[in-house]
C-alpha positions as CSV (number, residue, x, y, z in Angstrom):
1,M,-8.5,-36.4,93.6
2,D,-9.3,-35.1,90.1
3,I,-12.0,-37.3,88.5
4,D,-13.9,-36.8,85.3
5,L,-17.5,-37.3,85.1
6,N,-18.7,-38.3,81.5
7,A,-21.6,-39.7,79.8
8,D,-22.6,-41.1,76.2
9,L,-24.8,-38.4,74.7
10,G,-26.3,-37.6,71.1
11,E,-27.8,-41.1,71.0
12,G,-31.1,-40.1,69.3
13,F,-31.6,-40.0,65.6
14,G,-33.9,-37.6,63.5
15,P,-36.9,-36.6,65.7
16,W,-36.3,-39.3,68.2
17,R,-34.5,-38.3,71.3
18,M,-32.7,-40.8,73.8
19,G,-31.7,-39.4,77.2
20,Q,-31.7,-36.2,78.7
21,D,-28.7,-34.7,77.4
22,E,-29.2,-30.9,78.1
23,D,-29.6,-31.7,81.9
24,L,-26.7,-34.2,81.9
25,L,-24.6,-31.6,80.2
26,E,-25.0,-29.3,83.2
27,I,-23.4,-32.0,85.4
28,V,-20.7,-33.8,83.5
29,S,-17.1,-32.7,82.5
30,S,-17.0,-34.6,79.3
31,A,-19.2,-36.1,76.8
32,N,-18.8,-39.1,74.2
33,I,-20.8,-38.2,71.3
34,A,-22.5,-40.8,69.0
35,C,-21.2,-40.4,65.3
36,G,-23.9,-41.6,63.1
37,F,-23.3,-45.3,63.3
38,H,-25.1,-46.9,66.4
39,A,-26.9,-43.7,66.9
40,G,-27.0,-40.0,66.2
41,D,-26.9,-38.1,63.0
42,P,-25.3,-34.7,61.8
43,L,-27.7,-32.3,63.4
44,I,-27.9,-34.1,66.7
45,M,-24.1,-34.3,66.6
46,Q,-23.7,-30.4,65.9
47,R,-26.3,-29.5,68.4
48,T,-24.6,-31.7,71.2
49,V,-21.0,-30.5,70.3
50,Q,-22.6,-26.8,70.5
51,L,-24.0,-27.3,73.8
52,A,-21.0,-28.9,75.3
53,R,-18.7,-26.2,74.0
54,A,-21.1,-23.6,75.5
55,R,-20.6,-25.3,78.9
56,G,-16.8,-25.9,78.4
57,I,-17.2,-29.6,78.3
58,D,-14.8,-31.9,76.7
59,V,-16.0,-33.5,73.4
60,G,-15.2,-37.1,72.2
61,A,-16.1,-39.4,69.5
62,H,-18.1,-42.5,70.5
63,V,-17.3,-44.9,67.8
64,G,-19.5,-48.2,67.2
65,F,-20.7,-50.7,64.7
66,P,-23.2,-49.3,62.0
67,D,-26.2,-51.0,63.9
68,R,-28.7,-48.2,64.6
69,Q,-31.6,-51.0,65.1
70,G,-29.4,-52.8,67.6
71,F,-28.1,-49.6,69.1
72,G,-24.4,-50.9,68.3
73,R,-24.8,-53.6,71.0
74,R,-24.9,-56.7,68.6
75,V,-21.7,-58.3,67.3
76,M,-21.1,-57.8,63.8
77,Q,-18.8,-60.0,61.6
78,V,-16.6,-57.1,59.7
79,E,-13.1,-57.5,58.2
80,V,-10.5,-55.9,60.5
81,N,-9.6,-53.2,57.6
82,E,-13.1,-52.2,57.1
83,L,-13.7,-51.7,60.9
84,A,-10.6,-49.7,61.0
85,A,-11.8,-47.5,58.1
86,M,-15.1,-47.2,59.9
87,V,-13.2,-45.9,63.0
88,V,-11.6,-43.2,60.9
89,Y,-14.8,-42.3,59.3
90,Q,-16.6,-41.7,62.5
91,L,-13.5,-39.7,64.0
92,G,-13.5,-37.6,61.1
93,A,-17.4,-36.8,61.1
94,L,-17.1,-35.6,64.8
95,A,-13.7,-33.8,64.4
96,G,-15.1,-31.9,61.6
97,I,-18.4,-30.7,63.4
98,A,-16.2,-29.7,66.5
99,R,-13.9,-27.8,64.3
100,A,-16.8,-26.0,62.6
101,A,-18.3,-25.2,66.3
102,G,-14.9,-23.8,67.2
103,C,-13.7,-26.6,69.5
104,R,-11.3,-29.5,69.6
105,M,-12.2,-33.1,69.9
106,T,-10.3,-34.4,72.9
107,H,-10.9,-38.1,73.1
108,M,-12.6,-41.1,71.5
109,S,-14.1,-44.3,72.9
110,F,-15.4,-47.5,71.5
111,H,-19.1,-48.1,72.1
112,G,-21.1,-51.4,72.7
113,A,-20.2,-54.6,71.1
114,L,-17.2,-53.0,69.3
115,G,-15.8,-51.8,72.6
116,N,-16.3,-55.2,74.3
117,M,-14.6,-57.0,71.4
118,A,-11.6,-54.7,71.3
119,A,-11.2,-54.7,75.0
120,A,-11.1,-58.7,75.1
121,D,-8.9,-59.1,71.9
122,A,-5.4,-57.9,71.3
123,A,-5.7,-58.9,67.7
124,L,-8.5,-56.4,67.2
125,A,-7.3,-53.9,69.6
126,Q,-4.2,-53.2,67.6
127,P,-5.4,-52.3,64.3
128,L,-8.3,-50.1,65.5
129,L,-5.8,-48.0,67.7
130,E,-3.4,-47.9,64.8
131,A,-6.4,-46.1,63.0
132,V,-6.8,-43.8,65.8
133,A,-3.1,-42.9,66.1
134,A,-3.1,-42.5,62.1
135,F,-5.9,-39.9,62.4
136,D,-4.8,-38.0,65.5
137,P,-2.1,-39.3,68.0
138,K,-3.2,-36.6,70.4
139,L,-6.5,-38.1,71.0
140,V,-6.8,-39.8,74.6
141,I,-8.6,-43.1,74.3
142,S,-11.4,-43.2,76.9
143,S,-11.7,-47.0,77.8
144,S,-12.9,-49.4,80.6
145,S,-10.2,-51.5,81.9
146,S,-8.6,-53.6,79.1
147,Q,-5.1,-54.9,79.0
148,A,-5.5,-55.5,75.2
149,I,-6.3,-51.7,74.6
150,E,-3.8,-50.6,77.0
151,A,-0.9,-52.4,75.6
152,A,-1.8,-51.5,72.0
153,A,-1.9,-47.9,73.0
154,A,1.4,-48.1,74.9
155,R,3.2,-49.6,71.7
156,L,1.6,-46.6,69.6
157,G,2.3,-44.0,72.1
158,L,-1.4,-43.2,72.6
159,T,-2.7,-42.1,76.1
160,V,-5.3,-44.2,77.9
161,A,-7.8,-42.9,80.3
162,S,-9.1,-45.7,82.1
163,T,-12.9,-45.2,82.9
164,F,-15.0,-46.8,85.7
165,L,-18.5,-47.7,84.3
166,A,-20.4,-47.0,87.4
167,D,-23.6,-49.0,86.0
168,R,-22.1,-51.9,84.6
169,A,-20.8,-55.1,86.1
170,Y,-17.1,-56.3,85.7
171,D,-15.8,-60.0,85.7
172,D,-12.6,-60.8,87.7
173,E,-10.3,-59.9,84.6
174,G,-11.7,-56.3,84.7
175,L,-13.9,-56.9,81.5
176,L,-17.5,-55.9,81.3
177,V,-19.8,-58.7,81.8
178,P,-22.0,-59.5,78.7
179,R,-25.4,-57.6,78.8
180,K,-27.3,-60.8,78.2
181,L,-26.4,-61.8,81.7
182,P,-28.8,-60.8,84.8
183,D,-27.8,-57.7,86.5
184,S,-24.9,-57.1,84.0
185,V,-26.5,-53.5,83.9
186,I,-27.0,-52.1,87.5
187,K,-30.2,-50.2,87.3
188,H,-30.8,-49.5,90.9
189,P,-29.4,-46.0,91.9
190,A,-28.4,-46.8,95.4
191,K,-26.3,-49.8,94.3
192,V,-24.7,-47.8,91.7
193,L,-23.9,-45.2,94.4
194,T,-22.4,-47.7,96.6
195,R,-20.0,-49.0,93.8
196,V,-19.0,-45.2,93.4
197,R,-18.3,-44.9,97.1
198,Q,-16.3,-47.9,97.1
199,F,-14.2,-46.9,94.0
200,L,-13.6,-43.3,95.5
201,R,-12.7,-44.7,99.0
202,E,-10.9,-47.8,98.4
203,G,-10.2,-47.8,94.5
204,T,-11.7,-51.2,93.9
205,V,-15.1,-52.5,92.7
206,T,-16.7,-55.7,93.6
207,T,-16.9,-58.1,90.5
208,Y,-19.8,-60.0,89.2
209,G,-18.5,-63.1,91.1
210,G,-18.2,-61.3,94.4
211,G,-14.3,-60.9,94.3
212,T,-12.6,-57.4,94.8
213,L,-10.7,-55.8,91.7
214,R,-8.3,-53.0,92.0
215,M,-9.8,-50.1,89.9
216,Q,-7.3,-47.4,88.6
217,A,-9.5,-44.9,86.7
218,R,-9.4,-41.2,86.0
219,S,-13.1,-41.0,84.8
220,I,-16.4,-42.3,85.9
221,L,-18.9,-43.0,83.0
222,L,-22.8,-43.0,83.0
223,H,-24.7,-44.0,80.3
224,G,-27.2,-41.5,79.1
225,D,-30.0,-43.9,78.5
226,T,-29.8,-45.6,82.0
227,P,-33.1,-44.5,83.9
228,G,-32.8,-41.9,86.3
229,A,-29.3,-41.0,84.8
230,V,-29.7,-37.2,85.5
231,E,-30.5,-37.5,89.2
232,L,-27.7,-40.2,89.5
233,A,-25.2,-37.8,87.9
234,R,-26.0,-35.2,90.4
235,T,-25.6,-37.6,93.3
236,I,-22.4,-39.0,92.0
237,R,-20.9,-35.5,91.4
238,A,-22.1,-34.3,94.8
239,E,-20.4,-37.6,96.4
240,I,-17.2,-36.8,94.5
241,E,-17.2,-33.3,95.8
242,A,-18.1,-34.4,99.3
243,S,-15.0,-36.7,99.4
244,G,-12.8,-33.6,98.6
245,G,-12.5,-34.4,94.9
246,A,-13.0,-32.1,91.9
247,I,-14.8,-32.7,88.5
248,V,-12.0,-32.3,86.0
249,P,-12.2,-33.3,82.3
250,I,-9.4,-35.7,81.1
251,S,-7.6,-32.9,79.0
252,R,-7.1,-30.8,82.0
253,Q,-5.9,-33.7,84.1
254,L,-3.0,-34.4,81.5
255,L,-1.7,-30.7,81.6
């Protein structure tokens, strides 16, 4: 079984750093890099891309609301055409930095509140994915399970790589449980590892309500700002390899 191990990275700003990006880049096979809206800035983006390129790691744009103070996790009321332009703006920023660093942006993902909204709302997913397709139809959409995103991508001829968020709770429809609910973010490493083992062995995840949900994913995502993320990433990588799997980025899975 080939599985991508990816992380949200580059989420600092100026002199402020979040997470241990350098250490995670020794473990993961792809990186979702903040594009300056919810976090990140040109220098952090450049540095993260260069580190990823040096390690042969896939680079993707992590696109969110313009909400640094709320880390992109607050819902914002923005007209759809403006949101679509913001998506293109962020894709262009990271693609330019990647090109200057001598590598190609392979994928994109929606961050935080924007991602949750698009996943739950077909009327929003369609124009946002149209913006992605207009920018680069070869970009892979890295997304948690979402019928809205998957259907829009299919209509547009885009490839979706479903991602299992190891440290986030799912509802019975396969959508992420809102962070305001208790235990929506799974912080205990042993519990996260149990979920990963269940996914690898059974292809399922236990939902927030206690049900069992089939999970078809090519990638496992860890949040770089989760406490103990580096050690957890090491443990998950070891678990995948012990089960006979290989850590392979999405771009190489699709060859």
